[in-house]
Backbone as XML, in Angstrom:
<?xml version="1.0"?>
<chain id="A" units="angstrom">
  <residue number="1" name="MET">
    <atom name="N" x="122.848" y="105.044" z="135.507"/>
    <atom name="CA" x="122.532" y="106.355" z="134.974"/>
    <atom name="C" x="123.512" y="106.781" z="133.878"/>
  </residue>
  <residue number="2" name="SER">
    <atom name="N" x="124.707" y="106.226" z="133.876"/>
    <atom name="CA" x="125.682" y="106.615" z="132.850"/>
    <atom name="C" x="125.233" y="106.139" z="131.465"/>
  </residue>
  <residue number="3" name="ALA">
    <atom name="N" x="124.522" y="105.014" z="131.410"/>
    <atom name="CA" x="124.009" y="104.504" z="130.131"/>
    <atom name="C" x="122.965" y="105.464" z="129.557"/>
  </residue>
  <residue number="4" name="ILE">
    <atom name="N" x="122.163" y="106.051" z="130.424"/>
    <atom name="CA" x="121.147" y="107.017" z="129.992"/>
    <atom name="C" x="121.836" y="108.261" z="129.447"/>
  </residue>
  <residue number="5" name="ASN">
    <atom name="N" x="122.850" y="108.735" z="130.167"/>
    <atom name="CA" x="123.595" y="109.925" z="129.728"/>
    <atom name="C" x="124.297" y="109.668" z="128.404"/>
  </residue>
  <residue number="6" name="LYS">
    <atom name="N" x="124.870" y="108.481" z="128.257"/>
    <atom name="CA" x="125.557" y="108.113" z="127.024"/>
    <atom name="C" x="124.573" y="108.120" z="125.853"/>
  </residue>
  <residue number="7" name="ASN">
    <atom name="N" x="123.378" y="107.572" z="126.093"/>
    <atom name="CA" x="122.352" y="107.526" z="125.055"/>
    <atom name="C" x="121.885" y="108.939" z="124.689"/>
  </residue>
  <residue number="8" name="ASN">
    <atom name="N" x="121.760" y="109.804" z="125.690"/>
    <atom name="CA" x="121.354" y="111.190" z="125.429"/>
    <atom name="C" x="122.406" y="111.920" z="124.595"/>
  </residue>
  <residue number="9" name="ARG">
    <atom name="N" x="123.686" y="111.649" z="124.858"/>
    <atom name="CA" x="124.767" y="112.239" z="124.059"/>
    <atom name="C" x="124.672" y="111.751" z="122.615"/>
  </residue>
  <residue number="10" name="ARG">
    <atom name="N" x="124.364" y="110.472" z="122.450"/>
    <atom name="CA" x="124.230" y="109.901" z="121.108"/>
    <atom name="C" x="123.068" y="110.550" z="120.352"/>
  </residue>
  <residue number="11" name="ILE">
    <atom name="N" x="121.965" y="110.804" z="121.042"/>
    <atom name="CA" x="120.807" y="111.442" z="120.424"/>
    <atom name="C" x="121.172" y="112.844" z="119.935"/>
  </residue>
  <residue number="12" name="LYS">
    <atom name="N" x="121.850" y="113.608" z="120.796"/>
    <atom name="CA" x="122.261" y="114.968" z="120.418"/>
    <atom name="C" x="123.217" y="114.944" z="119.234"/>
  </residue>
  <residue number="13" name="MET">
    <atom name="N" x="124.172" y="114.019" z="119.262"/>
    <atom name="CA" x="125.160" y="113.941" z="118.201"/>
    <atom name="C" x="124.531" y="113.502" z="116.885"/>
  </residue>
  <residue number="14" name="SER">
    <atom name="N" x="123.582" y="112.564" z="116.947"/>
    <atom name="CA" x="122.936" y="112.105" z="115.713"/>
    <atom name="C" x="122.095" y="113.228" z="115.104"/>
  </residue>
  <residue number="15" name="ASP">
    <atom name="N" x="121.488" y="114.058" z="115.936"/>
    <atom name="CA" x="120.728" y="115.204" z="115.431"/>
    <atom name="C" x="121.655" y="116.241" z="114.798"/>
  </residue>
  <residue number="16" name="LYS">
    <atom name="N" x="122.811" y="116.427" z="115.421"/>
    <atom name="CA" x="123.784" y="117.415" z="114.947"/>
    <atom name="C" x="124.344" y="117.054" z="113.564"/>
  </residue>
  <residue number="17" name="PHE">
    <atom name="N" x="124.665" y="115.785" z="113.358"/>
    <atom name="CA" x="125.310" y="115.337" z="112.129"/>
    <atom name="C" x="124.335" y="114.772" z="111.097"/>
  </residue>
  <residue number="18" name="TYR">
    <atom name="N" x="123.033" y="114.832" z="111.360"/>
    <atom name="CA" x="122.038" y="114.191" z="110.493"/>
    <atom name="C" x="122.141" y="114.658" z="109.039"/>
  </residue>
  <residue number="19" name="LYS">
    <atom name="N" x="122.126" y="115.971" z="108.827"/>
    <atom name="CA" x="122.134" y="116.507" z="107.456"/>
    <atom name="C" x="123.440" y="116.184" z="106.738"/>
  </residue>
  <residue number="20" name="LYS">
    <atom name="N" x="124.550" y="116.265" z="107.458"/>
    <atom name="CA" x="125.852" y="115.987" z="106.854"/>
    <atom name="C" x="125.941" y="114.528" z="106.416"/>
  </residue>
  <residue number="21" name="ARG">
    <atom name="N" x="125.493" y="113.626" z="107.280"/>
    <atom name="CA" x="125.510" y="112.201" z="106.949"/>
    <atom name="C" x="124.604" y="111.907" z="105.759"/>
  </residue>
  <residue number="22" name="LEU">
    <atom name="N" x="123.428" y="112.535" z="105.732"/>
    <atom name="CA" x="122.473" y="112.341" z="104.650"/>
    <atom name="C" x="123.066" y="112.789" z="103.316"/>
  </residue>
  <residue number="23" name="MET">
    <atom name="N" x="123.733" y="113.947" z="103.341"/>
    <atom name="CA" x="124.341" y="114.484" z="102.125"/>
    <atom name="C" x="125.439" y="113.542" z="101.610"/>
  </residue>
  <residue number="24" name="LEU">
    <atom name="N" x="126.290" y="113.071" z="102.513"/>
    <atom name="CA" x="127.378" y="112.172" z="102.117"/>
    <atom name="C" x="126.837" y="110.846" z="101.583"/>
  </residue>
  <residue number="25" name="LYS">
    <atom name="N" x="125.805" y="110.320" z="102.217"/>
    <atom name="CA" x="125.210" y="109.062" z="101.762"/>
    <atom name="C" x="124.589" y="109.213" z="100.373"/>
  </residue>
  <residue number="26" name="LYS">
    <atom name="N" x="124.000" y="110.391" z="100.127"/>
    <atom name="CA" x="123.410" y="110.657" z="98.813"/>
    <atom name="C" x="124.490" y="110.641" z="97.734"/>
  </residue>
  <residue number="27" name="ILE">
    <atom name="N" x="125.643" y="111.243" z="98.046"/>
    <atom name="CA" x="126.770" y="111.267" z="97.109"/>
    <atom name="C" x="127.282" y="109.850" z="96.856"/>
  </residue>
  <residue number="28" name="ILE">
    <atom name="N" x="127.411" y="109.073" z="97.925"/>
    <atom name="CA" x="127.921" y="107.701" z="97.820"/>
    <atom name="C" x="127.008" y="106.832" z="96.958"/>
  </residue>
  <residue number="29" name="MET">
    <atom name="N" x="125.713" y="107.000" z="97.089"/>
    <atom name="CA" x="124.750" y="106.167" z="96.366"/>
    <atom name="C" x="124.500" y="106.638" z="94.923"/>
  </residue>
  <residue number="30" name="ASP">
    <atom name="N" x="124.959" y="107.841" z="94.567"/>
    <atom name="CA" x="124.737" y="108.385" z="93.227"/>
    <atom name="C" x="125.685" y="107.731" z="92.219"/>
  </residue>
  <residue number="31" name="LYS">
    <atom name="N" x="125.151" y="106.860" z="91.394"/>
    <atom name="CA" x="125.960" y="106.097" z="90.423"/>
    <atom name="C" x="126.457" y="106.964" z="89.261"/>
  </residue>
  <residue number="32" name="LYS">
    <atom name="N" x="125.875" y="108.148" z="89.087"/>
    <atom name="CA" x="126.267" y="109.032" z="87.995"/>
    <atom name="C" x="127.609" y="109.728" z="88.267"/>
  </residue>
  <residue number="33" name="LEU">
    <atom name="N" x="127.958" y="109.861" z="89.546"/>
    <atom name="CA" x="129.224" y="110.506" z="89.915"/>
    <atom name="C" x="130.396" y="109.554" z="89.692"/>
  </residue>
  <residue number="34" name="SER">
    <atom name="N" x="131.583" y="110.135" z="89.595"/>
    <atom name="CA" x="132.774" y="109.304" z="89.383"/>
    <atom name="C" x="133.084" y="108.495" z="90.640"/>
  </residue>
  <residue number="35" name="LEU">
    <atom name="N" x="133.803" y="107.419" z="90.448"/>
    <atom name="CA" x="134.162" y="106.526" z="91.548"/>
    <atom name="C" x="135.026" y="107.253" z="92.576"/>
  </residue>
  <residue number="36" name="GLU">
    <atom name="N" x="135.873" y="108.146" z="92.082"/>
    <atom name="CA" x="136.777" y="108.900" z="92.958"/>
    <atom name="C" x="136.002" y="109.821" z="93.901"/>
  </residue>
  <residue number="37" name="GLU">
    <atom name="N" x="135.001" y="110.535" z="93.364"/>
    <atom name="CA" x="134.173" y="111.425" z="94.179"/>
    <atom name="C" x="133.416" y="110.642" z="95.249"/>
  </residue>
  <residue number="38" name="ARG">
    <atom name="N" x="132.857" y="109.519" z="94.838"/>
    <atom name="CA" x="132.106" y="108.679" z="95.770"/>
    <atom name="C" x="133.004" y="108.111" z="96.856"/>
  </residue>
  <residue number="39" name="PHE">
    <atom name="N" x="134.225" y="107.760" z="96.476"/>
    <atom name="CA" x="135.178" y="107.220" z="97.447"/>
    <atom name="C" x="135.571" y="108.286" z="98.470"/>
  </residue>
  <residue number="40" name="LYS">
    <atom name="N" x="135.762" y="109.521" z="98.010"/>
    <atom name="CA" x="136.095" y="110.629" z="98.918"/>
    <atom name="C" x="134.962" y="110.880" z="99.911"/>
  </residue>
  <residue number="41" name="ALA">
    <atom name="N" x="133.729" y="110.798" z="99.413"/>
    <atom name="CA" x="132.562" y="110.968" z="100.282"/>
    <atom name="C" x="132.502" y="109.841" z="101.316"/>
  </residue>
  <residue number="42" name="GLN">
    <atom name="N" x="132.850" y="108.630" z="100.894"/>
    <atom name="CA" x="132.874" y="107.475" z="101.800"/>
    <atom name="C" x="133.913" y="107.675" z="102.898"/>
  </residue>
  <residue number="43" name="GLN">
    <atom name="N" x="135.069" y="108.221" z="102.534"/>
    <atom name="CA" x="136.124" y="108.490" z="103.516"/>
    <atom name="C" x="135.686" y="109.559" z="104.508"/>
  </residue>
  <residue number="44" name="LYS">
    <atom name="N" x="135.022" y="110.609" z="104.010"/>
    <atom name="CA" x="134.526" y="111.668" z="104.896"/>
    <atom name="C" x="133.496" y="111.110" z="105.876"/>
  </residue>
  <residue number="45" name="LEU">
    <atom name="N" x="132.633" y="110.226" z="105.363"/>
    <atom name="CA" x="131.610" y="109.617" z="106.211"/>
    <atom name="C" x="132.249" y="108.764" z="107.305"/>
  </residue>
  <residue number="46" name="SER">
    <atom name="N" x="133.295" y="108.048" z="106.954"/>
    <atom name="CA" x="133.958" y="107.191" z="107.950"/>
    <atom name="C" x="134.749" y="108.004" z="108.975"/>
  </residue>
  <residue number="47" name="LYS">
    <atom name="N" x="135.075" y="109.254" z="108.651"/>
    <atom name="CA" x="135.789" y="110.128" z="109.585"/>
    <atom name="C" x="134.859" y="110.718" z="110.654"/>
  </residue>
  <residue number="48" name="LEU">
    <atom name="N" x="133.553" y="110.726" z="110.352"/>
    <atom name="CA" x="132.589" y="111.261" z="111.318"/>
    <atom name="C" x="132.541" y="110.356" z="112.552"/>
  </residue>
  <residue number="49" name="PRO">
    <atom name="N" x="132.166" y="110.912" z="113.718"/>
    <atom name="CA" x="132.092" y="110.091" z="114.933"/>
    <atom name="C" x="131.080" y="108.956" z="114.798"/>
  </residue>
  <residue number="50" name="ARG">
    <atom name="N" x="131.411" y="107.810" z="115.348"/>
    <atom name="CA" x="130.509" y="106.650" z="115.277"/>
    <atom name="C" x="129.168" y="106.939" z="115.929"/>
  </residue>
  <residue number="51" name="ASN">
    <atom name="N" x="129.208" y="107.657" z="117.048"/>
    <atom name="CA" x="127.966" y="107.925" z="117.780"/>
    <atom name="C" x="127.056" y="108.928" z="117.080"/>
  </residue>
  <residue number="52" name="SER">
    <atom name="N" x="127.480" y="109.442" z="115.932"/>
    <atom name="CA" x="126.612" y="110.357" z="115.185"/>
    <atom name="C" x="125.629" y="109.590" z="114.308"/>
  </residue>
  <residue number="53" name="ALA">
    <atom name="N" x="125.767" y="108.276" z="114.245"/>
    <atom name="CA" x="124.853" y="107.443" z="113.463"/>
    <atom name="C" x="123.563" y="107.211" z="114.251"/>
  </residue>
  <residue number="54" name="LYS">
    <atom name="N" x="122.436" y="107.313" z="113.569"/>
    <atom name="CA" x="121.123" y="107.123" z="114.193"/>
    <atom name="C" x="120.951" y="105.697" z="114.726"/>
  </residue>
  <residue number="55" name="VAL">
    <atom name="N" x="121.631" y="104.748" z="114.104"/>
    <atom name="CA" x="121.530" y="103.336" z="114.479"/>
    <atom name="C" x="122.037" y="103.088" z="115.906"/>
  </residue>
  <residue number="56" name="ARG">
    <atom name="N" x="122.963" y="103.918" z="116.365"/>
    <atom name="CA" x="123.576" y="103.713" z="117.679"/>
    <atom name="C" x="122.687" y="104.168" z="118.832"/>
  </residue>
  <residue number="57" name="VAL">
    <atom name="N" x="121.611" y="104.886" z="118.519"/>
    <atom name="CA" x="120.696" y="105.355" z="119.560"/>
    <atom name="C" x="119.808" y="104.197" z="120.002"/>
  </residue>
  <residue number="58" name="MET">
    <atom name="N" x="119.688" y="104.014" z="121.305"/>
    <atom name="CA" x="118.913" y="102.916" z="121.894"/>
    <atom name="C" x="117.573" y="103.453" z="122.394"/>
  </residue>
  <residue number="59" name="ASN">
    <atom name="N" x="116.502" y="102.705" z="122.177"/>
    <atom name="CA" x="115.214" y="103.075" z="122.768"/>
    <atom name="C" x="115.265" y="102.727" z="124.243"/>
  </residue>
  <residue number="60" name="ARG">
    <atom name="N" x="115.153" y="103.734" z="125.092"/>
    <atom name="CA" x="115.202" y="103.525" z="126.535"/>
    <atom name="C" x="113.968" y="104.119" z="127.196"/>
  </residue>
  <residue number="61" name="CYS">
    <atom name="N" x="113.585" y="103.541" z="128.326"/>
    <atom name="CA" x="112.464" y="104.040" z="129.106"/>
    <atom name="C" x="112.817" y="105.428" z="129.653"/>
  </residue>
  <residue number="62" name="GLN">
    <atom name="N" x="111.884" y="106.383" z="129.535"/>
    <atom name="CA" x="112.125" y="107.737" z="130.006"/>
    <atom name="C" x="112.101" y="107.819" z="131.533"/>
  </residue>
  <residue number="63" name="ILE">
    <atom name="N" x="111.492" y="106.844" z="132.178"/>
    <atom name="CA" x="111.374" y="106.860" z="133.634"/>
    <atom name="C" x="112.525" y="106.104" z="134.293"/>
  </residue>
  <residue number="64" name="THR">
    <atom name="N" x="112.736" y="104.853" z="133.856"/>
    <atom name="CA" x="113.723" y="103.997" z="134.516"/>
    <atom name="C" x="115.037" y="103.865" z="133.767"/>
  </residue>
  <residue number="65" name="GLY">
    <atom name="N" x="115.021" y="104.117" z="132.462"/>
    <atom name="CA" x="116.229" y="103.944" z="131.663"/>
    <atom name="C" x="116.414" y="102.525" z="131.161"/>
  </residue>
  <residue number="66" name="ARG">
    <atom name="N" x="115.423" y="101.676" z="131.379"/>
    <atom name="CA" x="115.496" y="100.281" z="130.951"/>
    <atom name="C" x="115.559" y="100.187" z="129.426"/>
  </residue>
  <residue number="67" name="PRO">
    <atom name="N" x="116.498" y="99.373" z="128.880"/>
    <atom name="CA" x="116.656" y="99.302" z="127.433"/>
    <atom name="C" x="115.741" y="98.298" z="126.725"/>
  </residue>
  <residue number="68" name="HIS">
    <atom name="N" x="115.164" y="97.357" z="127.455"/>
    <atom name="CA" x="114.339" y="96.317" z="126.832"/>
    <atom name="C" x="112.875" y="96.474" z="127.227"/>
  </residue>
  <residue number="69" name="GLY">
    <atom name="N" x="111.988" y="96.015" z="126.354"/>
    <atom name="CA" x="110.556" y="96.052" z="126.645"/>
    <atom name="C" x="110.011" y="97.461" z="126.692"/>
  </residue>
  <residue number="70" name="VAL">
    <atom name="N" x="110.476" y="98.323" z="125.762"/>
    <atom name="CA" x="110.052" y="99.723" z="125.734"/>
    <atom name="C" x="109.028" y="99.919" z="124.628"/>
  </residue>
  <residue number="71" name="TYR">
    <atom name="N" x="107.880" y="100.512" z="124.977"/>
    <atom name="CA" x="106.865" y="100.848" z="123.989"/>
    <atom name="C" x="107.288" y="102.142" z="123.306"/>
  </residue>
  <residue number="72" name="ARG">
    <atom name="N" x="107.457" y="102.091" z="121.988"/>
    <atom name="CA" x="107.951" y="103.247" z="121.231"/>
    <atom name="C" x="107.021" y="104.451" z="121.344"/>
  </residue>
  <residue number="73" name="LYS">
    <atom name="N" x="105.735" y="104.191" z="121.251"/>
    <atom name="CA" x="104.763" y="105.280" z="121.253"/>
    <atom name="C" x="104.752" y="106.029" z="122.588"/>
  </residue>
  <residue number="74" name="LEU">
    <atom name="N" x="104.874" y="105.293" z="123.667"/>
    <atom name="CA" x="104.825" y="105.894" z="125.003"/>
    <atom name="C" x="106.206" y="106.258" z="125.543"/>
  </residue>
  <residue number="75" name="LYS">
    <atom name="N" x="107.240" y="105.638" z="125.004"/>
    <atom name="CA" x="108.634" y="105.820" z="125.436"/>
    <atom name="C" x="108.843" y="105.427" z="126.901"/>
  </residue>
  <residue number="76" name="ILE">
    <atom name="N" x="108.057" y="104.438" z="127.349"/>
    <atom name="CA" x="108.290" y="103.883" z="128.686"/>
    <atom name="C" x="108.263" y="102.360" z="128.601"/>
  </residue>
  <residue number="77" name="SER">
    <atom name="N" x="108.917" y="101.721" z="129.565"/>
    <atom name="CA" x="109.014" y="100.264" z="129.547"/>
    <atom name="C" x="107.712" y="99.633" z="130.031"/>
  </residue>
  <residue number="78" name="ARG">
    <atom name="N" x="107.583" y="98.350" z="129.757"/>
    <atom name="CA" x="106.373" y="97.620" z="130.144"/>
    <atom name="C" x="106.204" y="97.622" z="131.662"/>
  </residue>
  <residue number="79" name="ILE">
    <atom name="N" x="107.309" y="97.571" z="132.393"/>
    <atom name="CA" x="107.258" y="97.535" z="133.854"/>
    <atom name="C" x="106.800" y="98.880" z="134.410"/>
  </residue>
  <residue number="80" name="ALA">
    <atom name="N" x="107.353" y="99.971" z="133.860"/>
    <atom name="CA" x="106.957" y="101.313" z="134.296"/>
    <atom name="C" x="105.494" y="101.575" z="133.945"/>
  </residue>
  <residue number="81" name="LEU">
    <atom name="N" x="105.064" y="101.082" z="132.769"/>
    <atom name="CA" x="103.676" y="101.247" z="132.340"/>
    <atom name="C" x="102.730" y="100.535" z="133.307"/>
  </residue>
  <residue number="82" name="ARG">
    <atom name="N" x="103.094" y="99.325" z="133.684"/>
    <atom name="CA" x="102.269" y="98.555" z="134.624"/>
    <atom name="C" x="102.172" y="99.262" z="135.969"/>
  </residue>
  <residue number="83" name="GLN">
    <atom name="N" x="103.302" y="99.781" z="136.444"/>
    <atom name="CA" x="103.346" y="100.469" z="137.736"/>
    <atom name="C" x="102.466" y="101.722" z="137.706"/>
  </residue>
  <residue number="84" name="LEU">
    <atom name="N" x="102.581" y="102.507" z="136.632"/>
    <atom name="CA" x="101.758" y="103.712" z="136.516"/>
    <atom name="C" x="100.275" y="103.351" z="136.415"/>
  </residue>
  <residue number="85" name="GLY">
    <atom name="N" x="99.977" y="102.239" z="135.733"/>
    <atom name="CA" x="98.589" y="101.776" z="135.621"/>
    <atom name="C" x="98.014" y="101.365" z="136.961"/>
  </residue>
  <residue number="86" name="LEU">
    <atom name="N" x="98.829" y="100.680" z="137.761"/>
    <atom name="CA" x="98.381" y="100.248" z="139.088"/>
    <atom name="C" x="98.158" y="101.435" z="140.021"/>
  </residue>
  <residue number="87" name="GLU">
    <atom name="N" x="98.961" y="102.476" z="139.837"/>
    <atom name="CA" x="98.823" y="103.678" z="140.668"/>
    <atom name="C" x="97.665" y="104.555" z="140.208"/>
  </residue>
  <residue number="88" name="GLY">
    <atom name="N" x="97.082" y="104.218" z="139.053"/>
    <atom name="CA" x="95.953" y="104.986" z="138.530"/>
    <atom name="C" x="96.369" y="106.274" z="137.852"/>
  </residue>
  <residue number="89" name="LYS">
    <atom name="N" x="97.587" y="106.358" z="137.401"/>
    <atom name="CA" x="98.092" y="107.582" z="136.777"/>
    <atom name="C" x="97.881" y="107.612" z="135.266"/>
  </residue>
  <residue number="90" name="ILE">
    <atom name="N" x="97.404" y="106.487" z="134.713"/>
    <atom name="CA" x="97.114" y="106.437" z="133.279"/>
    <atom name="C" x="95.605" y="106.305" z="133.120"/>
  </residue>
  <residue number="91" name="PRO">
    <atom name="N" x="94.960" y="107.338" z="132.566"/>
    <atom name="CA" x="93.497" y="107.318" z="132.449"/>
    <atom name="C" x="93.006" y="106.170" z="131.563"/>
  </residue>
  <residue number="92" name="GLY">
    <atom name="N" x="91.995" y="105.463" z="132.053"/>
    <atom name="CA" x="91.385" y="104.384" z="131.277"/>
    <atom name="C" x="92.073" y="103.049" z="131.399"/>
  </residue>
  <residue number="93" name="MET">
    <atom name="N" x="93.215" y="102.999" z="132.055"/>
    <atom name="CA" x="93.945" y="101.735" z="132.171"/>
    <atom name="C" x="93.593" y="101.076" z="133.498"/>
  </residue>
  <residue number="94" name="VAL">
    <atom name="N" x="93.116" y="99.845" z="133.408"/>
    <atom name="CA" x="92.800" y="99.075" z="134.612"/>
    <atom name="C" x="93.495" y="97.733" z="134.543"/>
  </residue>
  <residue number="95" name="LYS">
    <atom name="N" x="93.836" y="97.206" z="135.697"/>
    <atom name="CA" x="94.492" y="95.892" z="135.757"/>
    <atom name="C" x="93.476" y="94.823" z="135.391"/>
  </residue>
  <residue number="96" name="SER">
    <atom name="N" x="93.875" y="93.995" z="134.436"/>
    <atom name="CA" x="92.932" y="92.961" z="133.980"/>
    <atom name="C" x="92.899" y="91.801" z="134.974"/>
  </residue>
  <residue number="97" name="SER">
    <atom name="N" x="91.723" y="91.212" z="135.100"/>
    <atom name="CA" x="91.587" y="90.018" z="135.936"/>
    <atom name="C" x="90.480" y="89.166" z="135.325"/>
  </residue>
  <residue number="98" name="TRP">
    <atom name="N" x="90.702" y="87.860" z="135.288"/>
    <atom name="CA" x="89.691" y="86.970" z="134.715"/>
    <atom name="C" x="89.580" y="85.676" z="135.436"/>
  </residue>
</chain>
């Protein structure tokens, strides 16, 4: 459960710092600005917390917290999806047999 909590903290932090990071990245990528200004923006960006980066957020299952085999659209893992399907909690989903 601590991994889930850690990921939730990362999500909150990435949302909090999103605009600031975007602004700094825009300054860094702007070739019209002086090298000194861009370097200062790069230093400010590196001073921000690592967990404020969107890349550090992991796709996890909302039910089990499993990090692998997660369907992005449903935000649940393949195992949880199968279990809910077998229980009949997902409309239209039936276990295939051939």
